[in-house]
N, C-alpha and C positions, 0 to 999 in steps of 0.2 A: 667439375663433377662433384656432386655432394655425396658425402658418406655418413652413415650413422652406425655406430657400433656400441655395444653394451658391455658394461662391467658390473660386477656385483654391487658396487657402491654408486656409480655415477655413469651416465652417458655423456661423453665429451664429444662436441661436434665441431667440425671444421667449417669456417666461414658461415654460410647462410643455412646450414643444416639445422635440424631440430636437436634439442638437448634435453636430457632427463636428469634430475637431481636426486639427492639422497633422501630417503624416507625417514620420518621420525619414528622411532621404535618404542618410545615410552612417554608417559605423561610428563608434562613440563612443570617445574617449580615456578611459582608466581614471583614476579619482581615488581608488582604494582606498588608496593610500599616505597620503592626507590624513585618514584616519579619526581621530577624536578618542578619546583614551584615557579621559577622565573621563566617566562616565555616572552620572546620578542618577535613580533610579526612585522614583516615589511614586504614590499614587492611592487608590482606594476601599478600604475595609475592611469594608463591608457593603452589602447591596442598596439601602439607603436613603441612603447617602452621596452628597453632591453633589461632583462632580469638575469643576473649572473652572480655566481658565488665563487670566489677564489679560495682554495683550500691550503695552498702552500706558496712559499716564495717562488718567484720565477726560477725555473730550472735551466741549467746550462745544457741539459740533455734535450734531444729532439722530442717533440710531442706529436701526438696524432689525435685528430678529432674523430670521434665515433658518434654517430647520430642515432637517436631513438625517435621513432615515429609512433606516437601513442594516442589511443582513443579509448573510450569507455562508454558503457550504458547505451549501446547501439539498439538493444531491445528489438532485434529483428526488423528494423526499419528499412525495408526495401525501397518503397516509394516515399519520398519526403513529405508529400501532401502539403500542408501549409506551415510546416515547422519553420521557425525563423529565429534570428538572434541579432541584436544590435542593428535592427532596421534592414536586415537582409534575409530573404528566403535562403534557407541553408539546410544541409543534411541530406540523408539518403545514401544508400549503399553505393550506387554507381558514381555519385559525385564525390563521396569520400574516397572511393577507389582511385579516381582520377588524380586527386591531390596526393594520395599516398604513393601512387606509382610514379608520379612526376618527381617526388622527393627521392624515391628509391633510385630512379635513373640519375638524379643529380649526385647522390652520395655513393652510388655503386656498392662495392662490397663492404663499405664502412658504415653500415646501418643495420639496425634491428627494428622490426615492426612488432609492436606489442599492444594488447588491450587489457584493461583492468576490470574485467567481469561484466556480467549482465549483457552479454552479446545476444543471449536467447532469453525467452520468457517475457511475459507481458507484451506480446508482439501483436502487430496488426494482423488482420485475417490472412493475407496472402502468405505470410510466413508461418503463422500458427496452424493453418489448415494443413500444411505439409510437415508438421511436427518439428519445426525449427531447423529443418534441413537446409532451406534456401539460404539463410544468412550465414550458415556454416560454410556452404559452398562459396558464397561471396567472399568470406574471409580467407578461404583458401586461394581465391583468385587475387587477393590483395597480398599474398605471400606473407601472412602473419607468421612470426616465429614462436612467440610465447604468449600465454594468457593466464591471468589469475582467474579463478572461479569467482562468480558473484553469487549473491543470495538467490537470484532468479535462475541460475544454472541448476538449482536443486528443486525447482517447482514440481518436476515430474519424478523426482527420486534419483538416487545415485545410479541405479541400473540403467535408466534411460540416458543419464549424462555420460556414462561409460560408452553407450552406443554412439552418442554424438561424437565422442573422441575417437572410437575405434572403428566405426562404420558398421554396415549391415542393415538389412531391412527391418523395419519395425515389426515385432511379432503380431500375428493375426492379420493386420491390414496390409503389410508388405511395403514395397518401395513406391509409394504413390506419387512421389515427386520426380520420378525418372522421366526423361534422361537427366543425369547429373553432369554438369560441365566440369572438366578437369583443366588445370592450369596450362597443360600442353595443347589445348584446343580441341581435344577429343571429348567423348562422353562415355558414361557407363550407366548401366541400368540398375546397379547396386549402389546404394548410398556409400560413398567412400570414407566417410568420417572426416575428422579434422586433420589437416596437414600440420597445423600448429600443435604445440604441446600445452595442455592445461597444467597449471601448477597449483598446489594446495598445501603449503607448508603447515597450516594449522588445522587441517581437517583430517582427523584420525579415524580409521576403520576400527570399530571397537573389537571385532573378533580377532584382528591380527596385530593391532597396535601400530600399524604402518599408516602412512598418509594415503588418502584416496588416490591422489596423483602425486608425481614427484614434488618435493619441496622446492626445488630450484632447477634451473637450467643454466648452461654456460654456452656462450657463443664466442668463437675465436675470430680475431681480426688480424690481418697482416698490416703492420705499420709502414709508413713511408720509408723507414730505415731498414725494413725487412724483418723486424722483430715481431713475435707473436704476442698479441694482447688479448687477454681473457676478460670478459665482462660477465658477471653472474647476475641472474634475475631470480628473485625470490617472489613467489606468488602466494597471496593470501586473500581471505574473505573476512568480513567482520565477525568477531566472536559471537555476536548476538544473532547470527543467522537463524538459529532454531526458534527465536521469538517472532520472526517475521515470515517464516516459511511454514507451510502446512506440515504437521508432525510426520506424516507419512513420507514427505519429501526428504527428511533428514534422519529417518530411522536407521539405526545401526552406525551412526556417525557421532563423533565428539568434536566440537569446535573449540580450539584452545586459544589462550591469550595470544594476541597478535604479536606483541613485542617479544614475548618469551620464545615463540616459534621462530620468528625472524632472527633472533640472536643466536639460537641454536644452529639455524641454517647457515648464517654467515660464519660461524665458528668452523663448521665443516668445510665451507668454501675456502676459507683462508688457510686453515691448518692442513687439510687433506689435499687440496687442489692448488694451493698457493695463488688463489684469485684475490687480487687486491682492490678491484673496483666492483662494487655490488650495488644493485638497484632494487628497491622494494616496490613491487607492483601489487597494490592492495586495493581491494574493493571496500573501502571505507574513506570518509572524507569530512569536509566541513563546508561552511558557507561564508561568503563575505557578509559583513554586518555593518550597521550604521552607515548606510549609503554606499551600496555596491558600485564599483567603478568598472568601466569598460575594460574587459580583459585584465582586471585588476586584482588587488589584494586589500580591499578596503575593510576598515573596521578591525575587529579583534577576533581572529580565529583561535585564540588561546584556549577557549573553553570547548573547542570542538573535539570530537573523538580522535581525529587524525593528529591533532596537536598533542593530545595526551599520549598517544602511542609513540609519536616521535620523541617525546621526552624520555622514553625508556629504551630506545634503540641503541644498539652497539654503535659507538662513534664512527665506525668504518662505513656505516650505511649513511651516505650523504645525499642521495637522490631518492625521492619518493614520487611514484606515479599513483595518484589517488583517484577515487571514483565514488559511486553510490549516491551522492547527493544531487547529481545532475547539475552541479554548479561548475563554473568556469573560472579558473584563477591561475596565477603564477605567483608564488610566494616564496619567501625564505622564512624559516622557523629556526630561531636560536634558543636552545635550551641547554642548560648546564655547560655553557661555553662552546657548544657545537652548533654550527650553522648548517642547515640542510636546505636544498632546493626541493620544492613540492609543487606539483602541477595537477590540474584536473581539466578535462576536455568536454565539459557540458554533457550532452546526451544526443542520441539519435543521429550521430555522425555530423553534427553541426560545427564541431571544432576538432582540429588535429593539433596535438602538441608536438612541436619540433624541438627536441632537446639535444644539445651538443655537450658531449663529454670530452674534455681535453685531458688526455692521458699521457703520462711520462713513459716514453718508449722503453727506457731501461728498467724502471721499477714497476711499471704497471699500475702505479697509483694515480688517483684522480687529482688533477691540478686545478681544474675549473669546470663548472657546470653552468650552462645557460639555457634558457627556454624561450620559445616564441610560440604563441597560440595563433593558429590560422583559421579564419572563417571559411567554411566549405560552402561557397556560394553555388546556387543551382538554377538561377532564374534570370530572365530578361527584364523583370520588373521588381518592384519593392512591395512589401506587405502593407496593408492598410484595411480599414473597415470595408468588408464586402469585396476585397480584391482577391481574385483568383490568380494563383501562380502561373506564369507563362514559362515553361521549362526552357532552359538553354542547353540544347543537346551537345554543344561544344565543350561543356563543363563535365560531361558524363563519360566514364570509361565504357567503350563499346561492348566489351565482353561481359562486364557486370550488368550493363543496361539490358543486354539481351536476356540475361538470367532474370532480371527484375520483370521484364516484359513477359517472360514465360510464365512466371507464377502469378503475376497480377492478372494476366489473361485467363489463366485457369481458375482463379478465384472470382473473377468478375461476375459470372452469372449469379452467384450468391451475394457477393459484396454489393452490387448495384441495385438490388431489390429494395424498393421504397417500402418501409414498414409502417410509416405513419408520419405525423406532424408534431411539432412543438409550437407553442404560442409565443415563445420568447427564449432567450438564452438560458440554458440549464448548465450551470457551472459548478465547479468544486470550491469556489470562493466561499469561505466560511464567515458566519456572523461572529460577533465577539465571543459568543458561547461555542462556536465551532460547528454550527449547523449549516449545511449547504443545500441549495435548491436541488442539485442533481442527486445528492445523497438522500434527500427526502423522497424523490421520485423513485429511486431504486428500491428503497425500503418499502414504499407503497406497492411497487410491482411485485416484490417478493411476498408481501402479505397477501395480495390478491391471488397469487398462485397457490397459496397454502391455506387460505381461509376456509374453503369447502371442507365439510366434516370428513370426507373420505380422503382428503389430501393433506390433512394435518390439523384442521380445526383451529387455526392460528388466531390469536388475539392481537399480536403485535410482531414487528420484525425489526431486527438490527442489521446494519451494514457497516463494515469496517472502511474507514475513509481511504486507507492505502490501497484498497481493491478497486478504487474508481480512478481509471488511468487517463481519462481525457474528458474535455468539456464537449457539450453539444450546443452549438450556436445557431440560432435561427437564420442568421444572415449568410452562413457559409454555403458555398456551392462547391461540391467536390467534383472529381473527374467523372463521376457517374452521371453528371448532368441534371441532377434533381433540382427542383425549384427551391427557392429560399423557404425555410421552415420545414421542408421535408427531410426525413432522416432515413438513411439507408441501413441495411443490415451491417455493412462494413463499418459504418460510423458507430453503430451500437456496439459492435464487437470490440472496437477500439476502446470504448468505455469500460467494457467488462470482458477482458480477453483470457481469463484464467480457466474457464470451463468448470467452475465450481458447481457442486450440487447443493440444493437447498435441504436443510434439515430442520425439523420442528421438534422441540422438546418442551416438557413441562418444567416450569421454574416458579419458585415461590417469590413473593414480594421481597423477602429478605435477600434472596439470591440476586434479584434484579438490582436492589440497592447496592449490594457488594460489587456487582458487575459495573455499575456506574461509577463507583469510587475508584475502580481499577483504571479508569481513563486517565488518572493523574499520576505523575511520578511519585514514588514513595508510598503508594497506596495499593500494594499487592503485587509488586514486581514490575510495574511499568517503568521504562527508562526515559520515555518522552511522552508528552501529552498526546493522546489519541482519542478523539471524540467520536463515539459511535453515532451513526446516522439512524434516525428512528422513523417508524411509520406514523401516519396521521392519527392513529388510535392511541397514541401515548405521548405524554409531555411531562416535563419536570422542571423544577427550579434548580439553578446551578450558581455556585459562587466559587470560581476557580482559585481564588486567593485566600480562601478560608484557612484558618490555622490548623484544622484537623481534616482528615479524609472524610469523616462523617459529616462535617460541617459544609462540605462542598456540594452536597446533594440535599434537595428538599425532601418533604415527606414521601415515603415510599408506599406503594400499594401493598395491601395486606393479604390478598388472595393468591391463589395459584393461577398461572397463565400458561397458555400454549404460545411458545416464542419461536419465531423462525430466524435462522441465521444461515450463512453458507457453511460448507463443510470445513473450510479453513478455520472459522471461528468456533465451530462446534467441537473441535478438538483442542481448543485453547490457544489458537493463533493470535499473534500480536499481543501476547501477554494476558489475554482475557481468559484466565484459567477457570473463572466461575462458570463459564459455559459447560465445562466438564461435569458440573454437578447436576445438570438437567437430566431428567428421566423420560422414559417412554419415547425414545427418539423414533422419528419416522422420516425416511428419506423422501426427497421430492425431485422436481425437475431441475435442469441446469439453469444457472442464473441468467444466461443470455436468452434462453427460451422464455423465462418468466418476463424478462424485459421486453422482448418482442411482442408477447401476448398482451402486455399492458399498453403498448402503443396501439395495437389493434382495437382494444377495448375503449380507447379514448378518441376514436375517429367518428365523424369527420372533423370535429372542431380542433383536435390536437390536444396534447398534454399541456395544461396550464403551468405557469411558473408558480410554485407554492410560496406563500409568505413564510419567512423564517421565524416561526412562532412556536415551535415545538420544544425548544430548549430556551428557557427564559431566565433572566436574572432574578434574584430574590427581590421581593417587594411588591407593592401594588402595581 
């Protein structure tokens, strides 16, 4: 029997029950100046490699293996569609659940299931249409224990995220996703919320100074020798979340330095609760570089955000479950003489990280940590050009598959409507200057929706590349059965799933020039290069390696223009604060509606693939 009880400082949980950690009550002092310079990265070179770190000499005491089952960036992926990795169709909620539950049965009470954020948000239609409730129910059925928040958990604001945690019907619209499946096999007509506990050590509610969710949770395990072993889980999201989430989504919140918050949490775990083994579950990560290897750790992650954070962590944090980049790796990071194990499990449920913590029964300290990443296969065939996935039902968990079928069926009348055609692949693949065919088309669609005088009188439109979530390929055939080249509403929604509204503002030529300079790091607050996609009515010359910010952009227009963007950009999203300077704002249609209307306007021939000639290099 599971029990949960509360204390004023911490909720301590027996075996598989949930846990709640201490909240942070004050701003944290920065330790960024103490970052270590020497970073050594190593790890797997193939899917079969074993990656393990030994932290102390072999002990004469008995040890116990505790297993962590970790995933990340599921993004409401109920039905896997054509998602694949390493030459295998992979992912989807029911298939992930089957692998998770198989491992849970194998490990019994000596396991914890966790995910590292972005379980919700940027979701396909079947999940988004029901307000992210289906994937939360699926996670309950997978018996998840703890989760860090991700940046997409804040897409609809903290009030809605608290509803996802605590349950209840959505205001005004109600519980449209009923009936909701429960782990015991019954159902309820009221959304029950998450059975797992969200953690947010570095997200502070400004009005109270406390964290939005508990900073950490603790799970108790009984060792083979009868001893109680505690493992602490610290949950965090990247500090830069306010720069990539609409400002209304993070209103009233402060996002603190990740290492500072984690160090404070581990101090309380060790001093107040005597927890000796702690795991950081963080929605931040890195990439393999210089030749990514299968399930590997190729290249140099030393410059990645997660490596920088690792270099400033308390030495007692030796295992990091990372996320955010949708990358897949098993690495060791050595900084300042401390070696840590770090994992990431790709995205969309395609990979499950199986992490083993070998813990000294007497001291509770970590002796060794090892990790294996597992491909979550889901098909009878393999991916290829024009190949449609043939599902393998034996690889799906029946209860979660029934849930997937429930919501896919409910969404199908809308999802399978053919909205038009494309003449070729429209992808997010960028030119050397960062322009993409799909980005061009979306910007053109938004301009068309706001060009009429009574709808904005727009002259040009900008689109943020991070808001384009999937490609449109003319050869793809989805489960809706549409012909090659035809595009369904569900496919269009997967490209633009946020439900943003269009906004048109008046901006001067000088503003537009400053805006374009903001695309580059060091030129007005940007931390990574983000190239805005532009409508066909605008073009400019670009030199991304020029010595100055001004030198990276060619001649700017001198007049005033009516400029369209989505509401995320309109309030300074993705670091494009110049949009805030625009005047005479006029709201417009939702971005997905503009996209659908653009398809209708380009029939019967279909939308052509535009040449990538709007952003060009300097010169003749």
